[in-house]
C-alpha positions as a Markdown table, in Angstrom:
| # | Residue | x | y | z |
|---|---|---|---|---|
| 1 | Met | 91.0 | -75.5 | 95.3 |
| 2 | Arg | 89.9 | -78.4 | 93.3 |
| 3 | Thr | 87.7 | -77.7 | 90.2 |
| 4 | Val | 85.0 | -79.5 | 88.3 |
| 5 | Asn | 83.3 | -79.0 | 85.0 |
| 6 | Leu | 79.8 | -78.0 | 85.8 |
| 7 | Asn | 77.5 | -78.6 | 82.9 |
| 8 | Gly | 77.4 | -75.6 | 80.7 |
| 9 | Leu | 79.5 | -73.4 | 83.0 |
| 10 | Gly | 82.9 | -74.9 | 82.4 |
| 11 | Asp | 85.4 | -75.4 | 85.2 |
| 12 | Val | 84.3 | -74.0 | 88.6 |
| 13 | Ser | 85.5 | -74.5 | 92.2 |
| 14 | Arg | 84.2 | -77.4 | 94.2 |
| 15 | Leu | 83.1 | -75.0 | 96.8 |
| 16 | Ser | 80.5 | -72.3 | 96.1 |
| 17 | Leu | 79.9 | -69.3 | 98.4 |
| 18 | Gly | 76.2 | -69.1 | 99.2 |
| 19 | Gly | 73.7 | -66.7 | 100.7 |
| 20 | Gly | 75.0 | -66.7 | 104.3 |
| 21 | Ile | 76.8 | -63.5 | 103.5 |
| 22 | Gly | 73.4 | -61.8 | 103.1 |
| 23 | Gln | 72.8 | -61.8 | 106.9 |
| 24 | Ile | 70.2 | -64.6 | 107.0 |
| 25 | Trp | 72.1 | -67.3 | 108.9 |
| 26 | Gly | 73.1 | -65.7 | 112.2 |
| 27 | Glu | 74.6 | -62.3 | 112.8 |
| 28 | Thr | 77.3 | -60.8 | 110.6 |
| 29 | Ser | 78.2 | -57.3 | 109.7 |
| 30 | Arg | 78.2 | -55.7 | 106.3 |
| 31 | Asp | 82.0 | -55.3 | 106.5 |
| 32 | Glu | 82.5 | -58.9 | 107.4 |
| 33 | Ala | 80.2 | -60.1 | 104.6 |
| 34 | Leu | 82.2 | -58.1 | 102.1 |
| 35 | Ala | 85.5 | -59.3 | 103.5 |
| 36 | Thr | 84.2 | -62.9 | 103.3 |
| 37 | Leu | 83.2 | -62.5 | 99.6 |
| 38 | His | 86.7 | -61.2 | 98.8 |
| 39 | Ala | 88.4 | -63.9 | 100.9 |
| 40 | Ala | 86.4 | -66.6 | 99.1 |
| 41 | Val | 87.4 | -65.4 | 95.7 |
| 42 | Asp | 91.1 | -65.0 | 96.8 |
| 43 | Ala | 91.0 | -68.7 | 98.1 |
| 44 | Gly | 89.9 | -69.9 | 94.6 |
| 45 | Ile | 86.1 | -70.0 | 94.9 |
| 46 | Ser | 84.8 | -69.2 | 91.5 |
| 47 | Leu | 81.1 | -69.7 | 91.9 |
| 48 | Ile | 78.9 | -67.4 | 94.0 |
| 49 | Asp | 75.4 | -68.8 | 94.7 |
| 50 | Cys | 72.8 | -66.1 | 95.4 |
| 51 | Ala | 69.1 | -65.3 | 95.5 |
| 52 | Pro | 66.9 | -62.2 | 96.2 |
| 53 | Met | 65.5 | -64.0 | 99.3 |
| 54 | Tyr | 69.0 | -64.1 | 100.8 |
| 55 | Asn | 68.4 | -60.7 | 102.3 |
| 56 | Asn | 71.4 | -58.4 | 101.4 |
| 57 | Ala | 73.5 | -61.0 | 99.5 |
| 58 | Glu | 72.9 | -59.6 | 96.0 |
| 59 | Arg | 73.4 | -56.0 | 97.1 |
| 60 | Phe | 76.7 | -57.0 | 98.9 |
| 61 | Ile | 77.9 | -58.7 | 95.7 |
| 62 | Gly | 77.3 | -55.5 | 93.8 |
| 63 | Glu | 79.1 | -53.5 | 96.4 |
| 64 | Ala | 82.0 | -55.9 | 96.7 |
| 65 | Phe | 82.9 | -56.0 | 93.0 |
| 66 | Gly | 81.4 | -52.8 | 91.7 |
| 67 | Gly | 80.2 | -54.4 | 88.5 |
| 68 | Arg | 83.7 | -55.7 | 87.7 |
| 69 | Pro | 84.0 | -59.2 | 89.3 |
| 70 | Pro | 87.3 | -61.0 | 88.9 |
| 71 | Gln | 87.7 | -62.9 | 85.7 |
| 72 | Gly | 86.4 | -66.4 | 85.8 |
| 73 | Val | 84.0 | -65.9 | 88.8 |
| 74 | Arg | 80.5 | -66.9 | 87.9 |
| 75 | Phe | 77.2 | -66.0 | 89.6 |
| 76 | Thr | 73.9 | -67.8 | 90.2 |
| 77 | Thr | 70.6 | -66.5 | 91.4 |
| 78 | Lys | 67.1 | -67.9 | 91.8 |
| 79 | His | 63.4 | -67.1 | 91.8 |
| 80 | Gln | 60.7 | -68.7 | 93.8 |
| 81 | Leu | 57.9 | -68.5 | 91.2 |
| 82 | Gly | 55.1 | -70.2 | 93.1 |
| 83 | Thr | 51.9 | -70.5 | 91.2 |
| 84 | Pro | 51.5 | -67.6 | 88.8 |
| 85 | Gly | 48.4 | -66.9 | 86.8 |
| 86 | Pro | 48.1 | -68.4 | 83.3 |
| 87 | Gly | 50.7 | -67.0 | 81.0 |
| 88 | Glu | 52.4 | -64.9 | 83.7 |
| 89 | Ala | 55.5 | -67.1 | 84.5 |
| 90 | Ala | 57.8 | -65.7 | 81.8 |
| 91 | Ala | 57.3 | -62.1 | 82.8 |
| 92 | Ala | 57.8 | -63.0 | 86.5 |
| 93 | Leu | 61.0 | -64.8 | 85.8 |
| 94 | Glu | 62.4 | -62.1 | 83.6 |
| 95 | Ala | 61.5 | -59.4 | 86.1 |
| 96 | Ser | 63.4 | -61.3 | 88.8 |
| 97 | Val | 66.4 | -61.7 | 86.5 |
| 98 | Asp | 66.4 | -58.0 | 85.8 |
| 99 | Ala | 66.2 | -57.0 | 89.5 |
| 100 | Ser | 69.1 | -59.4 | 90.3 |
| 101 | Leu | 71.2 | -58.1 | 87.5 |
| 102 | Ala | 70.7 | -54.5 | 88.8 |
| 103 | Ala | 71.4 | -55.5 | 92.4 |
| 104 | Met | 74.6 | -57.4 | 91.6 |
| 105 | Arg | 75.7 | -54.9 | 88.9 |
| 106 | Leu | 76.2 | -57.7 | 86.4 |
| 107 | Pro | 75.4 | -57.9 | 82.6 |
| 108 | Arg | 74.4 | -61.5 | 82.8 |
| 109 | Ile | 73.5 | -64.3 | 85.2 |
| 110 | Asp | 75.6 | -67.3 | 84.6 |
| 111 | Leu | 73.1 | -69.7 | 86.1 |
| 112 | Phe | 69.4 | -68.9 | 87.0 |
| 113 | Phe | 67.4 | -71.4 | 89.2 |
| 114 | Leu | 63.7 | -72.0 | 89.5 |
| 115 | His | 63.6 | -72.1 | 93.3 |
| 116 | Ser | 60.0 | -73.3 | 93.5 |
| 117 | Asn | 59.0 | -76.6 | 95.1 |
| 118 | Leu | 57.9 | -78.7 | 92.1 |
| 119 | His | 54.9 | -81.0 | 92.5 |
| 120 | Arg | 52.7 | -83.1 | 90.1 |
| 121 | Asp | 49.4 | -81.6 | 89.2 |
| 122 | Gly | 46.7 | -82.3 | 91.9 |
| 123 | Tyr | 49.3 | -83.0 | 94.6 |
| 124 | Ala | 48.4 | -82.1 | 98.2 |
| 125 | Tyr | 51.3 | -81.2 | 100.6 |
| 126 | Ala | 51.4 | -82.7 | 104.0 |
| 127 | Phe | 52.7 | -79.4 | 105.4 |
| 128 | Gly | 51.7 | -75.9 | 104.3 |
| 129 | Glu | 49.1 | -76.9 | 101.7 |
| 130 | Ser | 47.2 | -73.7 | 102.2 |
| 131 | Ala | 50.3 | -71.7 | 101.2 |
| 132 | Lys | 51.4 | -73.9 | 98.2 |
| 133 | Ala | 50.7 | -71.1 | 95.7 |
| 134 | Gln | 53.6 | -69.1 | 97.3 |
| 135 | Phe | 56.2 | -71.8 | 97.4 |
| 136 | Ser | 55.3 | -74.5 | 94.9 |
| 137 | Thr | 54.9 | -74.8 | 91.1 |
| 138 | Ala | 52.9 | -77.5 | 89.4 |
| 139 | Leu | 54.7 | -79.7 | 86.8 |
| 140 | Ser | 52.4 | -78.6 | 84.1 |
| 141 | Ile | 53.3 | -74.9 | 84.6 |
| 142 | Tyr | 57.0 | -75.9 | 84.7 |
| 143 | Leu | 56.8 | -77.8 | 81.4 |
| 144 | Glu | 54.4 | -75.4 | 79.5 |
| 145 | Glu | 55.7 | -72.0 | 80.8 |
| 146 | Val | 58.9 | -72.2 | 82.8 |
| 147 | Val | 61.0 | -74.3 | 80.5 |
| 148 | Pro | 60.2 | -72.1 | 77.4 |
| 149 | Ala | 60.7 | -68.9 | 79.5 |
| 150 | Met | 64.1 | -70.1 | 80.7 |
| 151 | Glu | 65.2 | -70.9 | 77.1 |
| 152 | Ala | 64.0 | -67.5 | 76.0 |
| 153 | Leu | 66.1 | -65.8 | 78.7 |
| 154 | Lys | 69.1 | -67.7 | 77.4 |
| 155 | Ala | 68.4 | -66.6 | 73.9 |
| 156 | Lys | 68.2 | -63.0 | 75.1 |
| 157 | Gly | 71.6 | -63.3 | 76.7 |
| 158 | Lys | 70.3 | -62.5 | 80.2 |
| 159 | Ile | 71.3 | -65.9 | 81.5 |
| 160 | Gly | 73.9 | -68.4 | 80.5 |
| 161 | Gln | 72.2 | -71.5 | 81.8 |
| 162 | Trp | 69.2 | -72.4 | 83.9 |
| 163 | Gly | 68.5 | -74.9 | 86.6 |
| 164 | Ile | 66.1 | -76.1 | 89.3 |
| 165 | Thr | 66.3 | -76.4 | 93.0 |
| 166 | Gly | 65.5 | -80.1 | 93.5 |
| 167 | Ile | 63.9 | -79.8 | 96.9 |
| 168 | Gly | 60.3 | -80.4 | 95.7 |
| 169 | Val | 58.3 | -83.6 | 95.7 |
| 170 | Pro | 60.8 | -86.3 | 94.6 |
| 171 | Glu | 58.6 | -87.8 | 91.9 |
| 172 | Ala | 58.0 | -84.3 | 90.3 |
| 173 | Val | 61.7 | -83.5 | 90.4 |
| 174 | Leu | 62.6 | -86.8 | 88.8 |
| 175 | Asp | 59.9 | -86.1 | 86.1 |
| 176 | Ala | 61.6 | -82.7 | 85.4 |
| 177 | Leu | 65.0 | -84.4 | 85.0 |
| 178 | Ala | 63.5 | -86.9 | 82.5 |
| 179 | His | 61.9 | -84.3 | 80.3 |
| 180 | Pro | 63.6 | -83.8 | 76.9 |
| 181 | Val | 64.4 | -80.2 | 77.7 |
| 182 | Arg | 66.3 | -80.4 | 80.9 |
| 183 | Pro | 67.9 | -77.9 | 83.3 |
| 184 | Ala | 71.7 | -77.7 | 83.1 |
| 185 | Val | 72.2 | -77.9 | 86.8 |
| 186 | Val | 70.2 | -79.2 | 89.8 |
| 187 | Gln | 70.6 | -78.2 | 93.4 |
| 188 | Val | 70.2 | -81.2 | 95.7 |
| 189 | Ile | 70.3 | -81.7 | 99.5 |
| 190 | Ala | 73.8 | -83.0 | 100.4 |
| 191 | Asn | 74.2 | -83.8 | 104.1 |
| 192 | Leu | 74.8 | -86.9 | 106.2 |
| 193 | Met | 71.2 | -87.0 | 107.3 |
| 194 | Asp | 69.7 | -86.7 | 103.8 |
| 195 | Ser | 67.5 | -84.0 | 105.5 |
| 196 | Pro | 66.0 | -80.9 | 103.9 |
| 197 | Gly | 64.9 | -79.9 | 107.4 |
| 198 | Ala | 62.3 | -77.0 | 107.3 |
| 199 | Leu | 62.4 | -77.1 | 103.4 |
| 200 | Lys | 60.5 | -80.4 | 103.4 |
| 201 | Arg | 56.8 | -79.8 | 102.8 |
| 202 | Tyr | 55.8 | -83.4 | 101.8 |
| 203 | Ala | 55.4 | -86.6 | 103.7 |
| 204 | Glu | 57.4 | -88.9 | 101.5 |
| 205 | Pro | 61.1 | -89.7 | 102.0 |
| 206 | Ala | 63.3 | -86.9 | 100.5 |
| 207 | Arg | 65.5 | -89.2 | 98.3 |
| 208 | Pro | 68.2 | -86.6 | 97.5 |
| 209 | Arg | 70.9 | -89.2 | 96.6 |
| 210 | Gln | 68.5 | -90.8 | 94.1 |
| 211 | Ile | 67.8 | -87.3 | 92.6 |
| 212 | Ala | 71.6 | -86.6 | 92.4 |
| 213 | Arg | 72.2 | -90.0 | 90.7 |
| 214 | Ala | 69.4 | -89.3 | 88.2 |
| 215 | Ala | 70.8 | -85.9 | 87.4 |
| 216 | Lys | 74.3 | -87.2 | 86.8 |
| 217 | Ala | 72.9 | -90.1 | 84.6 |
| 218 | Ala | 71.2 | -87.4 | 82.5 |
| 219 | Gly | 74.5 | -85.5 | 82.1 |
| 220 | Leu | 73.5 | -82.6 | 84.4 |
| 221 | Gly | 75.5 | -80.7 | 86.9 |
| 222 | Val | 74.7 | -81.2 | 90.6 |
| 223 | Met | 75.2 | -78.6 | 93.3 |
| 224 | Gly | 74.9 | -79.9 | 96.9 |
| 225 | Ile | 73.1 | -77.6 | 99.4 |
| 226 | Arg | 72.6 | -77.7 | 103.2 |
| 227 | Ala | 75.8 | -79.6 | 104.0 |
| 228 | Val | 75.3 | -78.6 | 107.7 |
| 229 | Gln | 71.5 | -78.8 | 107.4 |
| 230 | Ala | 70.8 | -75.2 | 108.5 |
| 231 | Gly | 73.1 | -75.6 | 111.5 |
| 232 | Ala | 71.8 | -79.0 | 112.7 |
| 233 | Leu | 75.2 | -80.5 | 112.0 |
| 234 | Thr | 77.3 | -77.8 | 113.7 |
| 235 | Ala | 78.5 | -77.5 | 117.3 |
| 236 | Ala | 75.7 | -75.0 | 118.1 |
| 237 | Val | 72.8 | -73.4 | 116.2 |
| 238 | Asp | 73.5 | -69.7 | 115.6 |
| 239 | Arg | 69.9 | -68.4 | 115.7 |
| 240 | Glu | 66.7 | -68.8 | 117.7 |
| 241 | Leu | 64.7 | -71.9 | 116.7 |
| 242 | Ser | 61.3 | -73.1 | 117.9 |
| 243 | Pro | 61.5 | -76.4 | 119.8 |
| 244 | Asn | 59.2 | -77.8 | 117.1 |
| 245 | Ser | 61.3 | -76.6 | 114.2 |
| 246 | Pro | 62.5 | -79.4 | 111.9 |
| 247 | Asp | 66.0 | -77.9 | 112.0 |
| 248 | Arg | 66.0 | -77.9 | 115.8 |
| 249 | Arg | 64.8 | -81.6 | 115.8 |
| 250 | Asp | 67.6 | -82.5 | 113.4 |
| 251 | Phe | 70.1 | -80.8 | 115.7 |
| 252 | Glu | 69.0 | -82.9 | 118.6 |
| 253 | Arg | 69.0 | -86.1 | 116.5 |
| 254 | Ala | 72.6 | -85.3 | 115.4 |
| 255 | Ala | 74.0 | -85.6 | 118.9 |
| 256 | Pro | 75.8 | -88.9 | 118.0 |
| 257 | Phe | 77.5 | -87.1 | 115.1 |
| 258 | Arg | 78.8 | -84.4 | 117.5 |
| 259 | Ala | 80.0 | -87.1 | 119.8 |
| 260 | Leu | 81.9 | -88.8 | 116.9 |
| 261 | Cys | 83.5 | -85.4 | 116.0 |
| 262 | Ala | 84.6 | -85.0 | 119.6 |
| 263 | Arg | 86.3 | -88.4 | 119.4 |
| 264 | Trp | 88.0 | -87.4 | 116.1 |
| 265 | Gly | 89.0 | -84.0 | 117.5 |
| 266 | Val | 87.3 | -82.1 | 114.7 |
| 267 | Asp | 84.7 | -79.4 | 114.4 |
| 268 | Pro | 81.3 | -80.8 | 113.4 |
| 269 | Ala | 80.9 | -78.2 | 110.6 |
| 270 | Tyr | 84.3 | -79.2 | 109.2 |
| 271 | Ala | 83.3 | -82.9 | 109.2 |
| 272 | Ala | 79.8 | -82.2 | 107.7 |
| 273 | His | 81.3 | -80.3 | 104.8 |
| 274 | Arg | 84.1 | -82.9 | 104.2 |
| 275 | Tyr | 81.4 | -85.6 | 104.2 |
| 276 | Ala | 79.3 | -83.7 | 101.6 |
| 277 | Leu | 82.5 | -83.2 | 99.5 |
| 278 | Ser | 83.1 | -87.0 | 99.7 |
| 279 | Leu | 79.7 | -87.9 | 98.3 |
| 280 | Pro | 79.5 | -89.3 | 94.7 |
| 281 | Asp | 77.3 | -87.5 | 92.1 |
| 282 | Phe | 77.8 | -84.0 | 93.7 |
| 283 | Asp | 80.0 | -81.6 | 91.7 |
| 284 | Val | 79.9 | -78.5 | 93.9 |
| 285 | Ile | 79.0 | -78.0 | 97.5 |
| 286 | Val | 77.4 | -74.6 | 98.4 |
| 287 | Leu | 78.5 | -73.0 | 101.7 |
| 288 | Gly | 76.1 | -71.2 | 103.9 |
| 289 | Val | 79.0 | -69.4 | 105.8 |
| 290 | Lys | 78.6 | -65.8 | 107.0 |
| 291 | Asn | 82.1 | -64.9 | 108.0 |
| 292 | Arg | 85.8 | -65.6 | 107.3 |
| 293 | Ser | 86.2 | -68.0 | 110.3 |
| 294 | Glu | 83.4 | -70.3 | 109.0 |
| 295 | Leu | 84.8 | -70.0 | 105.5 |
| 296 | Asp | 88.3 | -71.1 | 106.6 |
| 297 | Leu | 86.8 | -74.2 | 108.2 |
| 298 | Cys | 85.2 | -75.2 | 104.9 |
| 299 | Leu | 88.4 | -74.4 | 102.9 |
| 300 | Lys | 90.3 | -76.8 | 105.2 |
| 301 | Ala | 87.6 | -79.5 | 104.6 |
| 302 | Glu | 88.1 | -79.2 | 100.9 |
| 303 | Ala | 91.8 | -79.0 | 101.1 |
| 304 | Asp | 92.0 | -82.2 | 103.2 |
| 305 | Gly | 90.2 | -84.2 | 100.4 |
| 306 | Pro | 87.5 | -86.9 | 100.6 |
| 307 | Tyr | 87.0 | -89.0 | 103.7 |
| 308 | Ser | 88.2 | -92.6 | 103.4 |
| 309 | Asp | 85.7 | -95.4 | 102.9 |
| 310 | Ala | 86.2 | -96.4 | 106.5 |
| 311 | Glu | 85.6 | -92.9 | 107.8 |
| 312 | Met | 82.4 | -92.6 | 105.6 |
| 313 | Ala | 81.2 | -95.9 | 106.9 |
| 314 | Glu | 81.7 | -94.8 | 110.5 |
| 315 | Ile | 79.6 | -91.7 | 109.9 |
| 316 | Asn | 77.0 | -93.6 | 108.0 |
| 317 | Gly | 77.0 | -96.2 | 110.8 |
| 318 | Leu | 75.5 | -93.6 | 113.2 |
| 319 | Gly | 72.2 | -94.4 | 111.6 |
| 320 | Leu | 71.2 | -90.7 | 111.0 |
| 321 | Arg | 70.3 | -90.9 | 107.3 |
| 322 | Gly | 66.6 | -90.4 | 106.6 |
| 323 | Ile | 65.6 | -90.4 | 110.3 |
| 324 | Gly | 63.4 | -87.3 | 109.7 |
| 325 | Asp | 61.3 | -88.9 | 107.0 |
């Protein structure tokens, strides 16, 4: 397994096991989730990316390792802060950290993400505006309350580093990356469509590669997420989706990609992960796998190394980038 120095965390594996083990992306059993956790670590994956909203993922981590994870394995978790009342952000973030520490049976979170959708003050979302208080945090709250709260959690030793999930309004995310006190790591969409799918609440283009470039230019670590775009870049979606779901529409738009994979004789999920691993500016790719079979496919994609320039050009030549914007 290749490794990379992720800002503030030292060397970690290029693959990170994500929340699919929490029984949120298609069906998987508890036993299979625990076996997948152990198989990932045995294969050299040294970064586990989690969150309370990933159903049972944090609890399964606690069960799998019993509070004694293998040496060198690091853990992340997240909190979707939304729009707290004045002065309430710090307490909400700390309470979330404490709950995650208890569930995972850990003394410290190595990397804690603000999982909110950042927006500039006064911004109106094209989709879900009425619910923005649940999923979105204004830049003023981020700068005045979240940043100091994250630094305080570091000072207390409850977290090692902190980051943001860069799926919010691109201008606001870029503003956060330009602030003097920056996150150590940013999670950014990393798929061949540049699509956040159902995570996209705004009307503007998503611009994930620009965000990744800006993060690297600022010396930050970048974790790529949604390599298979919630299943849109796999052979078949593993859960029921509304015909109007952005993820369902992406799956239908990706038909030329599946046809290319058929010509190449490879599984679309393998090709999508290998593509994400070939992108510049992305240090780590987070896997949404839920079982050992899916994990093995991703391990092979990493072991086979980056795609050639010609192969990347053929995938890019399908014209799928940004078609959902």
